[in-house]
C-alpha positions as CSV (number, residue, x, y, z in Angstrom):
1,X,83.3,98.3,88.7
2,X,84.8,97.2,85.8
3,X,88.2,99.1,85.3
4,X,87.8,101.1,81.9
5,X,90.4,101.5,79.3
6,X,90.2,104.4,77.1
7,X,92.6,106.9,75.2
8,X,90.8,109.9,76.6
9,X,89.2,110.9,79.7
10,X,87.1,114.1,80.1
11,X,86.6,115.7,83.5
12,X,83.6,117.6,83.6
13,X,83.0,119.7,87.2
14,X,79.3,120.3,87.6
15,X,77.3,122.9,90.0
16,X,73.5,123.2,89.4
17,X,73.6,122.0,86.3
18,X,70.4,120.2,86.4
19,X,68.8,121.9,83.1
20,X,72.1,121.2,80.9
21,X,71.5,117.3,81.8
22,X,67.8,116.9,81.1
23,X,68.4,118.2,77.8
24,X,70.6,115.3,77.1
25,X,73.3,117.3,75.5
26,X,75.4,114.4,76.4
27,X,73.9,111.5,75.6
28,X,74.2,112.1,71.7
29,X,78.3,112.0,72.7
30,X,78.0,108.8,74.7
31,X,76.1,106.9,72.1
32,X,79.2,107.5,70.1
33,X,81.6,105.0,69.4
34,X,84.4,107.4,70.5
35,X,87.6,106.4,72.7
36,X,86.8,108.4,75.8
37,X,85.1,108.7,78.8
38,X,83.5,111.1,81.2
39,X,84.2,111.4,84.9
40,X,81.7,114.0,86.4
41,X,82.5,116.1,89.5
42,X,79.2,116.8,91.4
43,X,80.3,120.2,93.6
44,X,77.2,120.3,96.4
45,X,74.7,121.3,93.8
46,X,71.5,121.8,95.0
47,X,68.8,120.9,92.2
48,X,69.3,117.3,92.1
49,X,72.5,116.9,89.6
50,X,74.1,114.1,91.3
51,X,70.8,112.1,90.9
52,X,70.7,113.3,87.3
53,X,74.4,111.8,86.8
54,X,74.0,108.6,88.5
55,X,71.0,108.2,86.3
56,X,74.0,108.8,83.0
57,X,76.1,106.4,85.2
58,X,73.5,103.7,85.1
59,X,72.6,104.3,81.3
60,X,76.4,104.3,80.2
61,X,78.0,102.4,82.8
62,X,81.1,101.9,80.8
63,X,81.1,106.0,79.8
64,X,80.3,107.6,82.5
65,X,81.5,108.0,86.2
66,X,79.9,110.0,88.8
67,X,82.0,111.4,91.5
68,X,80.2,113.6,94.5
69,X,82.3,116.2,96.6
70,X,81.7,115.9,100.1
71,X,81.0,119.7,100.2
72,X,80.7,122.4,97.9
73,X,84.4,123.4,97.0
74,X,84.6,125.4,93.9
75,X,85.9,124.6,90.1
76,X,89.5,124.1,91.2
77,X,89.4,121.7,93.9
78,X,86.7,119.7,91.5
79,X,88.8,119.2,88.8
80,X,91.5,118.5,90.9
81,X,89.6,115.9,92.6
82,X,88.1,114.4,89.3
83,X,91.5,113.7,87.6
84,X,93.0,112.3,90.8
85,X,90.0,110.0,91.2
86,X,89.8,109.0,88.0
87,X,93.4,108.5,87.6
88,X,93.3,106.2,90.6
89,X,90.7,104.2,89.2
90,X,90.5,104.2,85.7
91,X,93.3,103.4,82.5
92,X,93.7,106.3,80.1
93,X,96.4,107.9,78.3
94,X,95.3,111.8,78.3
95,X,92.9,113.7,80.4
96,X,91.9,117.0,80.6
97,X,88.5,118.9,81.8
98,X,85.5,121.1,80.2
99,X,82.9,123.0,81.3
100,X,79.5,121.2,81.8
101,X,77.7,123.7,80.2
102,X,79.7,122.4,76.6
103,X,80.6,126.1,75.4
104,X,83.1,123.8,73.7
105,X,81.6,120.6,72.5
106,X,82.7,117.3,73.9
107,X,83.6,116.4,69.9
108,X,85.6,119.5,69.3
109,X,87.8,118.7,72.8
110,X,88.3,115.0,71.7
111,X,89.7,116.5,68.8
112,X,92.7,118.2,70.5
113,X,93.8,114.9,71.5
114,X,95.2,114.8,67.8
115,X,98.1,117.2,68.4
116,X,98.9,115.7,71.6
117,X,102.3,114.2,70.3
118,X,105.9,112.8,72.0
119,X,106.6,116.3,72.0
120,X,103.5,117.8,73.3
121,X,101.9,117.1,76.6
122,X,99.7,119.8,77.3
123,X,97.0,121.3,74.9
124,X,94.3,124.0,75.5
125,X,91.9,125.8,73.3
126,X,91.7,128.9,72.7
127,X,88.7,131.5,72.0
128,X,90.3,133.5,68.9
129,X,88.3,134.7,66.8
130,X,89.6,133.8,63.3
131,X,88.2,133.6,59.4
132,X,85.9,130.4,59.7
133,X,85.8,129.8,63.6
134,X,82.5,131.0,65.5
135,X,83.4,132.6,69.0
136,X,80.0,133.6,70.3
137,X,81.0,135.7,73.6
138,X,79.1,138.5,75.4
139,X,81.0,141.9,74.9
140,X,81.3,142.3,79.0
141,X,83.1,138.7,79.6
142,X,85.1,139.4,76.1
143,X,86.5,142.9,77.8
144,X,86.8,141.2,81.2
145,X,88.2,138.2,79.9
146,X,91.1,140.3,77.4
147,X,92.0,142.5,80.5
148,X,92.7,139.6,82.9
149,X,94.6,138.0,80.4
150,X,96.8,140.7,79.9
151,X,97.3,140.9,83.7
152,X,98.3,137.1,83.7
153,X,100.2,137.5,80.5
154,X,102.4,139.9,82.3
155,X,102.3,137.5,85.6
156,X,103.2,134.4,83.9
157,X,105.7,136.2,81.1
158,X,104.1,133.8,78.4
159,X,102.5,134.8,75.6
160,X,99.0,132.9,75.7
161,X,96.3,134.3,74.6
162,X,93.5,132.8,76.4
163,X,94.6,131.2,79.7
164,X,91.3,130.8,80.9
165,X,89.5,128.8,78.3
166,X,88.1,126.2,80.0
167,X,89.1,123.4,77.7
168,X,92.4,121.8,78.1
169,X,94.1,118.4,77.8
170,X,96.9,116.9,79.3
171,X,98.8,113.6,79.3
172,X,98.1,111.5,82.5
173,X,101.8,112.0,83.8
174,X,101.8,115.6,83.6
175,X,98.0,115.8,84.9
176,X,99.2,113.8,87.9
177,X,102.2,116.7,88.5
178,X,100.4,119.8,87.8
179,X,96.8,118.3,90.1
180,X,99.0,116.9,93.2
181,X,98.0,119.5,95.4
182,X,95.6,122.1,96.0
183,X,94.8,125.6,94.0
184,X,95.4,129.2,95.9
185,X,92.1,130.3,93.6
186,X,88.9,128.3,93.3
187,X,88.4,130.3,89.8
188,X,91.5,131.6,88.8
189,X,93.5,128.0,89.0
190,X,94.0,127.7,85.3
191,X,97.2,130.4,86.2
192,X,98.3,128.2,88.6
193,X,98.5,125.3,86.0
194,X,100.6,126.8,83.8
195,X,102.9,128.4,86.3
196,X,103.2,124.5,87.7
197,X,103.8,123.4,83.7
198,X,106.7,125.9,83.8
199,X,108.3,124.6,87.2
200,X,107.9,121.2,86.3
201,X,110.0,121.2,83.0
202,X,111.5,124.4,83.3
203,X,110.7,127.5,80.7
204,X,112.6,126.8,78.1
205,X,111.4,123.2,78.0
206,X,107.7,124.0,79.2
207,X,107.3,126.4,75.8
208,X,107.7,123.7,73.5
209,X,105.5,121.4,75.2
210,X,102.6,123.7,75.5
211,X,100.2,123.9,72.1
212,X,97.6,126.6,71.9
213,X,94.6,125.7,69.4
214,X,92.3,128.0,68.2
215,X,89.2,126.7,68.8
216,X,86.4,126.0,65.6
217,X,83.6,126.9,67.6
218,X,82.9,128.5,71.5
219,X,80.1,129.7,72.3
220,X,78.7,131.2,75.4
221,X,76.2,129.2,77.2
222,X,74.3,131.0,79.6
223,X,75.1,133.1,82.8
224,X,78.9,132.7,84.7
225,X,78.9,130.7,87.8
226,X,81.0,133.1,89.1
227,X,79.6,135.7,91.6
228,X,79.7,139.5,91.1
229,X,81.3,140.0,94.2
230,X,84.4,137.3,93.2
231,X,85.5,140.5,91.4
232,X,87.3,142.0,94.5
233,X,88.3,138.7,95.3
234,X,89.9,138.2,91.9
235,X,92.7,140.7,93.0
236,X,93.4,138.8,96.3
237,X,94.0,135.8,94.0
238,X,95.8,137.3,91.5
239,X,98.6,138.8,94.2
240,X,98.8,135.1,95.7
241,X,99.3,133.8,92.2
242,X,102.0,136.4,91.2
243,X,103.6,135.8,94.6
244,X,103.7,132.3,93.8
245,X,105.1,133.0,90.3
246,X,107.9,134.8,91.6
247,X,109.1,132.3,94.6
248,X,108.8,129.3,91.7
249,X,111.0,131.8,89.6
250,X,114.0,132.5,92.4
251,X,113.9,128.8,93.2
252,X,114.6,127.7,89.7
């Protein structure tokens, strides 16, 4: 395989995404002259997702790579595997991840790259409803999300509106630091990302290195992959993450 060299790598974790892939939602972007390539990570899908990813890789050999987890490990490890695999095999400056349903479009994700400067190494999308923006989200998810976001903000002691939006972009150097070891939570790993950045830079510098960008468009796409039973695991994950944050703070 030739060593791909692009400005940006987009990691997209996939679990049973055949419907999205067969709708050719990615083809339009891949046919554009963009300075980005996609690393898809199949997380043990049971519906033929990896076969579809391989077809995309064959069709766009210089813009797509398909990676397969040996077993279902969840979103956190899928993103981590994809970032480390891409960093070891391809040449790029920026790397981030995006949800496979493309609630945030690939084009808008790529627009985040313009905010990465010498003093900004982490940019993340935020589902803030502003004049002119289109944020379509089920009411139940919105209220649950805001409740969780409030708890997370208190744990992290950071004034971040939306830690959980699946649209995040890092410099390659920072990504390798953040994703070098497994996460505690399969789904709340975004919280751990913020904590790891704070630990790496120190809180004062970390706040200067992060930038939250309100998205112009975010559209809820279908049902969540998170099982209802995770609601009970959620509290244990928050407890574990809170413990890690406190240990990190005391170690600084």
